[in-house]
C-alpha positions in Angstrom: 110.2 96.3 104.6 111.0 95.4 100.9 113.0 92.4 102.1 111.8 89.1 100.7 112.3 87.5 104.2 109.6 89.7 105.6 107.2 88.8 102.6 108.1 85.2 103.1 107.2 85.5 106.7 104.0 87.1 106.3 103.0 84.6 103.7 104.0 81.7 105.9 102.1 83.1 108.7 98.9 83.5 106.5 99.3 79.9 105.2 99.4 78.6 108.7 96.3 80.4 109.6 94.6 79.2 106.5 95.8 75.6 107.1 94.5 75.7 110.7 91.1 77.2 109.5 90.5 74.7 106.8 91.5 71.7 109.0 89.4 72.7 111.9 92.5 73.1 113.9 91.1 75.9 116.0 88.1 74.3 117.8 86.8 77.3 119.6 86.4 79.2 116.3 83.6 78.5 113.7 84.1 79.0 109.9 82.5 82.4 110.1 84.8 83.5 113.1 88.0 82.5 111.0 86.7 84.3 108.0 86.0 87.4 109.9 89.3 87.2 111.7 91.2 86.9 108.3 89.3 89.5 106.8 90.0 92.0 109.8 93.7 91.0 109.6 93.8 91.9 105.9 92.2 95.3 106.6 94.4 95.9 109.5 97.3 95.2 107.4 96.3 97.4 104.6 95.5 100.3 106.7 98.7 99.9 108.8 100.8 99.7 105.6 99.1 102.7 104.3 99.7 104.6 107.6 103.4 103.9 107.6 103.7 105.0 104.0 101.8 108.1 104.8 103.9 109.1 107.9 107.3 108.8 105.9 105.9 111.8 103.7 105.2 114.5 105.9 104.5 113.7 109.7 102.9 117.0 110.5 100.3 116.8 107.9 99.8 113.1 108.6 99.1 113.6 112.3 96.6 116.4 111.4 94.8 114.2 108.9 94.7 111.4 111.7 93.3 113.9 114.1 90.5 115.0 111.8 89.5 111.6 111.0 89.7 110.7 114.7 87.0 113.7 115.3 84.9 112.4 112.6 84.8 108.9 114.0 84.1 110.2 117.4 81.2 112.3 116.1 79.7 109.4 114.2 79.9 107.1 117.3 78.5 109.7 119.4 75.6 110.0 117.1 74.9 106.5 116.8 75.0 105.9 120.5 72.7 109.0 121.2 70.4 108.6 118.0 67.2 108.2 120.3 68.2 111.5 122.0 68.9 113.2 118.7 65.3 112.3 117.4 66.1 109.2 115.2 64.5 106.1 116.0 64.8 102.7 114.4 
């Protein structure tokens, strides 16, 4: 995805979103919602581009690392959901 067309397309989409956000063209979203949406989009783009670059190297190792991180996230979610049962109170 090194083509200038793809880069220009991404910049065009981000520009349209920014113009809509500033002009109030999306009436159902507040300023905080738009900022959160933009930040989430940037984060997803960064993680996705990293994942694509990582998979190109060694797919077996990439899948193993992805599985390890998935287990870590599931353990954290389980721990947070059951923090009262585990003895942690807030």
